[in-house]
C-alpha positions in Angstrom: 86.8 70.9 131.4 83.3 71.4 130.0 83.7 74.9 131.1 86.7 75.8 129.3 85.5 74.1 126.3 83.0 76.6 126.6 84.8 79.6 127.2 87.2 78.7 124.1 83.9 78.1 122.0 82.9 81.7 122.9 86.1 83.5 121.8 86.1 81.6 118.7 82.4 82.9 118.1 83.3 86.0 119.0 86.7 86.6 117.2 84.3 85.1 114.0 81.5 87.7 114.6 83.6 90.5 114.9 85.7 90.0 112.1 82.6 89.4 109.6 81.0 92.6 111.0 84.5 94.3 110.3 84.2 93.3 107.1 81.1 93.9 106.0 81.1 97.6 107.5 84.7 98.0 105.3 83.5 96.5 102.1 80.0 97.3 101.6 78.2 100.4 102.1 74.4 101.5 101.7 72.8 100.9 98.3 72.9 104.4 96.6 69.9 106.5 95.0 70.5 109.2 94.1 69.0 112.5 92.6 70.7 115.5 91.3 69.0 119.2 91.0 70.6 121.7 88.7 70.6 125.1 90.6 71.6 128.5 89.6 75.5 129.5 91.2 73.6 132.1 93.8 72.1 129.0 95.6 75.7 127.2 95.5 77.3 128.0 99.5 79.4 130.7 99.1 82.2 129.6 100.8 82.8 126.5 98.6 82.6 128.9 95.1 85.0 131.0 96.9 87.2 127.9 97.4 87.5 126.6 93.5 86.3 130.5 92.2 90.4 130.7 90.8 90.1 126.9 89.3 86.9 128.0 87.2 88.4 130.6 85.4 88.6 129.3 81.5 86.6 126.6 82.4 83.7 125.2 80.1 80.3 124.0 80.7 80.5 124.8 84.7 77.6 123.6 86.2 76.0 123.7 90.0 74.3 120.6 91.4 72.3 120.1 94.7 72.8 116.2 95.1 71.0 114.4 98.1 71.4 110.2 98.3 70.1 107.4 100.6 72.8 108.6 103.1 73.3 112.5 102.5 72.6 115.9 100.9 76.1 117.5 99.5 76.4 120.3 96.7 78.4 119.8 93.3 79.9 121.7 90.8 80.7 119.9 87.5 82.9 121.4 84.7 85.8 120.8 81.9 89.5 122.1 82.0 91.9 121.0 80.0 91.1 117.9 78.7 89.2 116.9 81.8 85.9 116.4 83.4 85.9 117.8 87.3 83.7 117.8 90.3 84.3 118.9 93.7 82.2 117.6 96.3 81.1 119.9 99.5 78.4 118.9 102.1 75.4 120.6 103.1 77.4 123.2 105.1 79.6 124.2 101.6 82.8 122.5 103.5 84.8 120.5 100.9 84.8 116.6 100.7 86.5 115.9 97.5 87.7 116.5 93.8 87.1 113.9 91.5 88.2 114.1 87.8 87.8 111.4 85.1 90.2 109.2 83.7 91.2 105.7 81.7 92.8 103.0 83.3 95.7 103.7 81.5 96.5 106.6 83.6 96.5 104.5 87.1 99.6 102.7 88.1 99.9 99.2 87.1 100.3 97.7 89.9 97.2 99.7 91.6 95.1 98.9 88.5 96.3 94.7 88.3 94.9 94.8 92.1 91.5 96.5 91.1 90.9 94.5 87.9 91.8 91.3 90.1 89.3 92.0 92.6 86.7 93.4 90.2 86.9 89.9 87.6 86.7 87.4 90.6 84.1 88.9 92.1 81.7 90.2 89.3 81.1 88.4 86.3 80.6 89.8 82.5 82.3 93.0 84.4 81.6 96.2 82.4 83.7 99.7 83.6 81.4 102.4 82.8 83.5 105.5 84.2 86.4 105.8 86.1 87.6 108.9 88.8 90.6 109.8 90.5 89.6 111.2 94.1 91.2 113.5 96.0 89.0 113.9 99.6 89.8 116.3 102.1 93.2 115.3 103.6 94.8 117.1 106.9 91.7 119.3 107.1 92.8 122.0 104.2 90.4 122.4 101.6 93.4 124.7 99.7 96.0 122.0 100.1 93.4 119.4 98.6 92.2 121.7 96.1 95.8 122.4 95.1 97.5 119.1 94.6 94.0 117.6 93.0 94.4 120.4 90.2 98.1 119.3 90.2 97.2 115.8 89.9 99.4 115.0 91.6 100.0 111.1 92.3 99.8 110.7 96.2 99.2 107.8 98.6 95.5 108.9 100.1 94.2 109.2 96.3 91.1 106.7 96.0 90.2 105.8 93.0 86.5 105.5 91.8 85.2 102.6 89.9 81.4 102.7 88.8 80.7 99.3 86.7 77.9 97.0 86.0 77.8 93.2 86.4 75.3 90.7 84.9 73.7 88.7 87.4 70.4 86.7 87.5 69.9 87.5 83.7 70.0 91.0 84.1 72.9 94.3 84.9 73.5 95.8 88.1 75.5 98.9 88.3 77.7 99.2 91.4 80.0 102.0 92.3 83.6 101.1 94.2 86.0 103.1 95.5 89.7 101.5 95.7 92.8 103.8 97.8 95.9 104.0 96.0 97.0 100.5 96.5 93.6 99.0 94.6 92.4 98.0 97.7 88.9 98.2 98.1 87.3 101.0 100.6 83.6 100.4 100.3 81.3 99.3 97.0 77.6 99.5 96.8 75.0 99.0 94.3 74.2 102.3 92.3 70.9 103.0 91.0 69.8 105.1 87.9 69.9 108.7 89.1 66.8 111.1 88.9 67.4 114.3 87.9 64.9 117.6 87.9 67.2 118.9 84.8 69.3 117.4 82.1 72.9 117.7 82.8 75.4 118.5 80.1 
C-alpha cells in the first residue's frame, strides 16, 4: 500500500511539474533588451528588399534597420503608407518573419479585445497601453502570400496582436511586450527595456 501511494504521489507531482513548465514556456519569454541601428538600403538583405519593394511605392518615411536583442539579430523595414505605419521584420538571413502595423483598440474585434483587456487588467495594475500592433506572422512558408494578406489588412485566424504597455509595480512603471492570438489568448509576454539606438528614429 505504501508503495502504491508513493507511485501515485510521484505521478501527481510529475503532472504538476509538467503543467507548470508548460505554463512558463508558453506564457513568459525572455526579457527584451533591444538595440536598433539605422542602416543604408545597400546593407539591407537583397531578397528581403525584393519581397517588399512593390509595397514601398508611394510610401513615406522609409527606413531600414538592423536590430539585436537578448535572443536574436534581425533586419526591419519601417515606413508609412496611407494612414498606417508598417514594420516588416526579417531574420539574419533575410527571410520574412512577420509584418506589423499600428492599430487602435477599436480595430480589434470586440470579443477579442475584451479577452485581452480582461487578462491585462487582472494581472497588471495601473495599466497604460502605449502601442497596439496587428501582426501577420509568416504562414504556410509563403512570404509573398503573408505580405499580400498583411497589406490587404485581412482579418485571418492566424494573426496576432502585440500590445506594448506599462504597469506600476513597487512604485515604478515597468514596460512589457505581450503577444495575443486572434481570439485574445496570451501567447507570450516579456519585460521590455528602453531600446538603445545608434541613430535617431523618425
